[in-house]
C-alpha positions in Angstrom: 99.2 180.3 105.8 97.3 180.1 103.0 93.9 181.4 101.7 91.8 180.1 99.2 89.2 181.7 97.4 85.9 180.5 95.7 86.3 179.8 91.6 83.7 180.2 89.3 82.4 176.4 89.1 83.9 174.5 85.5 81.9 173.1 83.3 82.0 169.5 83.1 83.9 167.8 79.9 81.8 165.1 77.9 84.2 162.8 78.6 84.0 162.6 82.8 84.6 159.8 84.5 81.3 158.2 85.6 81.9 158.6 89.2 81.0 162.4 88.6 78.0 161.4 87.9 76.9 159.9 90.9 76.8 163.4 92.7 73.4 163.9 93.8 71.9 166.9 92.3 70.8 167.3 95.6 73.9 168.2 96.1 75.2 170.4 93.7 72.1 172.7 93.9 72.9 173.5 97.5 76.4 174.8 96.6 76.8 178.2 97.1 76.9 180.1 93.8 77.8 183.6 94.7 80.2 185.7 96.3 83.8 185.2 97.7 84.9 182.6 100.0 87.8 183.0 102.5 89.2 180.1 104.1 92.6 180.1 105.8 94.4 176.9 105.5 97.6 176.0 107.3 100.6 174.1 105.9 99.1 170.8 107.2 95.9 171.2 105.0 93.6 172.0 107.8 91.0 174.9 108.7 93.1 177.6 110.8 92.7 181.4 111.7 94.6 183.9 110.6 95.9 183.8 114.2 97.1 180.7 114.0 96.0 177.0 114.6 92.9 175.6 115.6 94.0 172.2 117.0 95.3 173.3 120.4 92.6 171.2 122.6 92.9 168.3 120.3 94.9 165.1 120.1 96.0 164.5 116.4 98.8 161.9 117.5 99.3 158.9 116.9 96.6 159.7 113.9 94.6 156.8 114.4 93.0 155.8 117.9 91.2 152.7 119.0 88.9 152.9 122.1 87.3 149.7 123.4 84.2 149.3 125.3 83.1 152.8 125.3 79.2 152.4 125.2 77.6 151.0 128.1 76.3 147.6 127.0 72.6 148.4 129.2 71.9 151.0 126.4 72.9 149.6 122.8 69.8 148.0 121.8 68.1 151.5 121.9 71.2 153.0 120.2 70.9 150.6 117.2 67.2 151.6 117.0 67.8 155.2 117.3 70.4 154.4 114.1 67.8 153.2 112.2 65.3 155.7 112.4 68.0 158.0 111.5 69.6 156.2 108.6 69.6 158.1 105.2 72.6 157.2 103.6 73.2 154.5 101.2 76.3 152.3 100.5 78.5 154.0 98.1 79.6 153.1 94.7 81.3 155.8 93.6 84.0 158.7 95.5 81.6 158.6 98.8 77.8 157.8 100.2 75.4 160.3 99.3 72.9 160.8 102.2 72.2 162.9 104.6 74.5 164.9 107.7 73.1 166.2 110.4 75.1 169.5 112.6 75.3 169.9 116.5 76.9 172.8 118.2 79.6 172.2 120.6 77.3 174.6 123.2 74.3 173.3 122.4 71.7 171.0 124.4 71.4 167.0 123.1 68.0 167.0 121.8 67.8 162.8 121.2 70.3 159.9 122.2 72.3 160.1 118.6 72.9 163.7 119.4 74.0 163.2 123.1 76.4 160.9 121.4 77.6 163.2 118.7 78.0 165.9 121.3 79.9 164.0 123.7 82.6 162.6 120.9 82.9 166.2 120.1 83.6 167.7 123.3 85.6 164.4 124.3 88.0 164.8 121.2 87.6 168.5 121.4 87.3 169.6 124.8 88.0 173.4 124.6 87.9 174.6 120.7 90.0 177.7 119.5 87.1 178.9 117.5 83.3 178.0 117.0 82.8 174.1 116.6 80.6 171.1 116.0 80.3 168.1 115.2 78.8 166.3 111.7 76.9 163.0 112.1 75.1 160.2 110.4 74.2 156.4 110.7 75.2 153.5 108.3 72.6 151.0 108.8 73.7 148.6 105.7 74.1 144.8 104.7 77.3 143.6 106.5 78.6 142.7 102.7 78.1 146.5 101.3 81.5 147.9 100.9 81.6 151.5 101.6 84.7 153.0 98.6 87.6 154.5 99.4 87.0 158.2 100.2 87.9 161.9 102.1 85.5 163.5 104.1 85.0 166.9 102.8 82.7 170.1 102.7 81.6 168.4 99.2 79.5 171.8 99.1 82.5 173.7 98.2 83.8 171.3 95.4 83.0 173.2 92.6 84.8 176.1 94.3 88.2 174.5 93.8 89.3 173.5 97.6 89.2 170.3 99.8 88.1 170.9 103.3 88.2 168.2 105.7 87.5 167.7 109.3 89.3 167.8 112.1 89.1 164.5 112.8 86.7 161.5 111.7 85.5 158.9 113.9 83.4 155.5 113.4 81.4 154.0 116.5 80.6 150.2 116.1 77.2 148.7 117.1 77.5 145.8 115.5 79.9 143.0 114.9 78.5 139.9 113.2 79.1 136.7 114.3 83.1 135.6 115.4 83.7 133.2 112.2 82.1 136.0 110.0 83.1 139.3 111.0 81.2 142.0 109.3 83.6 144.6 107.0 86.3 146.8 109.0 87.2 150.3 108.3 90.2 150.7 106.9 92.4 153.8 107.2 95.2 155.4 104.7 97.6 158.1 105.4 97.0 159.1 102.5 95.9 162.9 101.9 93.9 164.8 98.8 95.4 168.2 97.7 93.8 171.3 99.6 93.6 173.1 95.8 91.5 171.1 93.8 93.4 170.7 89.9 92.1 167.5 88.8 95.5 165.5 90.4 94.1 165.4 93.9 95.2 162.1 95.1 99.2 162.9 97.1 100.7 159.4 97.8 101.8 158.7 100.2 101.6 161.4 103.2 104.9 160.5 103.9 106.7 160.5 100.7 109.6 157.3 101.8 109.7 154.7 99.2 106.1 155.5 98.2 105.0 153.4 101.1 101.3 154.3 103.5 100.7 153.0 106.9 97.2 151.6 106.8 95.5 150.7 109.8 92.6 147.9 109.6 89.7 148.1 112.6 86.9 145.5 112.2 83.8 146.0 113.7 83.5 145.3 117.9 80.2 146.3 119.8 81.5 149.6 121.6 84.4 150.4 119.8 85.0 153.9 118.9 87.8 154.8 116.1 89.3 158.0 116.0 91.8 159.3 113.0 92.7 162.5 111.5 89.9 164.0 109.2 92.3 164.0 106.5 93.1 160.4 105.6 91.4 158.0 103.1 89.1 155.4 104.4 86.4 153.1 103.7 85.0 150.0 104.7 86.1 146.7 103.1 87.1 142.9 103.5 90.7 142.0 104.4 90.4 138.5 102.6 87.7 137.1 100.0 84.8 135.5 101.9 84.2 132.2 101.9 80.6 131.8 102.6 77.5 134.8 102.4 76.4 135.5 105.7 73.6 138.0 106.3 73.8 140.5 109.0 73.2 144.1 109.3 76.4 146.5 110.3 75.4 149.4 112.5 77.7 152.5 112.8 77.7 155.8 113.8 79.8 158.5 112.2 80.9 161.8 114.1 83.1 164.1 111.9 84.7 167.0 114.6 84.7 170.4 113.0 86.4 173.7 114.2 86.7 177.1 112.7 84.3 176.0 109.6 80.7 174.3 109.3 80.6 172.1 106.4 77.1 173.3 104.0 75.8 169.6 103.6 75.0 168.9 107.0 71.2 170.2 108.0 69.9 171.0 111.2 68.4 167.9 113.0 64.9 167.7 111.7 62.0 167.8 114.4 60.5 164.1 113.8 63.6 162.6 115.3 64.2 165.9 118.5 63.3 163.1 120.8 64.6 160.6 123.3 63.6 157.0 123.9 61.7 155.4 127.0 65.2 155.3 128.4 66.2 159.1 127.9 68.8 161.6 129.8 69.9 158.2 131.8 71.1 156.4 129.0 73.1 160.1 127.3 74.7 160.4 130.8 76.1 157.4 131.0 77.3 157.3 127.4 78.9 160.9 128.0 80.7 159.5 131.2 81.6 156.2 129.3 83.3 158.8 126.4 84.7 161.4 128.4 87.1 158.5 130.7 87.3 155.9 128.0 90.3 153.2 128.6 93.6 153.9 127.0 93.0 153.5 123.2 94.3 149.8 122.0 97.9 149.1 120.3 97.2 148.4 117.1 99.3 144.6 115.9 101.8 145.4 113.2 101.5 143.0 110.5 103.2 142.6 107.0 101.4 143.2 103.8 100.0 140.3 101.4 101.9 140.1 98.1 99.0 140.4 95.9 98.3 144.2 95.6 94.3 145.2 95.3 92.9 147.8 93.4 90.1 150.5 93.9 88.3 152.7 92.4 89.5 156.4 93.8 89.0 159.8 92.1 88.5 159.1 88.9 91.4 156.5 88.7 93.0 153.4 90.3 94.4 153.0 93.9 96.3 149.9 94.3 97.6 149.3 98.0 98.1 145.8 99.6 95.8 144.2 102.1 97.1 143.0 105.3 98.1 139.2 105.7 96.1 137.6 109.1 96.1 139.4 112.3 95.5 135.9 113.9 92.5 134.3 115.7 91.0 137.1 117.1 88.8 138.8 114.3 88.2 141.8 116.4 92.3 142.3 116.3 93.1 145.8 115.2 96.4 145.7 112.9 98.5 148.3 110.9 100.5 147.3 108.0 102.9 149.5 105.7 101.8 149.2 102.2 102.9 150.2 98.7 100.3 152.7 97.7 99.9 154.0 94.1 97.1 155.8 91.9 96.6 156.0 88.4 94.3 158.6 87.1 92.0 156.9 84.3 93.0 157.5 81.0 91.2 160.4 79.0 89.2 158.7 76.0 89.5 160.3 72.7 86.6 162.3 71.5 85.2 161.3 68.1 85.3 163.5 65.0 
């Protein structure tokens, strides 16, 4: 275990990579800028207490799990409408999506359908928290062709403090899936971690250092599907293959991160205007809670081969290269995983003109 303390914010050099310019001014202003930050991190890079780990009641293996049909069909339209009214984030062209996230404590009562869903996810994955726990949640309602760049979920307000702190678990719950011949973008997870200490070389490739390979899981949207993954994993939303036609549909997802022993500084209390239930009210949340508490066993991913050609993506001021999966078959909602060569190359620094 190691303690990480707040460092003084560093001056940003003039030749900083262009992606760093996309961080919102609001996030920077919200950062705490005084005092000392004591955070205890275990050998796996997770928040812990001086007495030990905080993962006792959380299932972390397998690190990526997919559950189908966790949401009652009769409540999907109401939940989608709630997601639209709540949506404040924008598709990311940089390291992560900019926008507001919300916070709900483990022991509070829900004040709307989405908060009920967030709390049901929290209590499903963390039934007996070993420390104060909560869920950070938000929604995305995007054009189905809008990619979400590779990123790690973190407490972004601590980035200038020299530390990377991640949630215990990340989750995605899907409320749309597109058409059979034109499925919406899939969520990709990669077992690639960032370093705990921010040093400028923050990409650790891969988690298991066997020959530079990493496991990539590709999860296509399916209405009522729920994805849970290690909160330290790199992830984003992409097409597995180039699209042959342009189809416009709305991709609606509900995102919820499980935190234990730490509350991210960028998560806000739920605004008063969102603290109300729809006409379906408590009946919908009770059925949602029941479905999430006792879901069917996780879906087993289909192991496929990696494509021969690598794809290049922006990541943390450099380029990530991995291979997409080969086709998983005719089922456009098939969850698949593959072992891919993964490399990350930092961008070359530009020399200052004299």
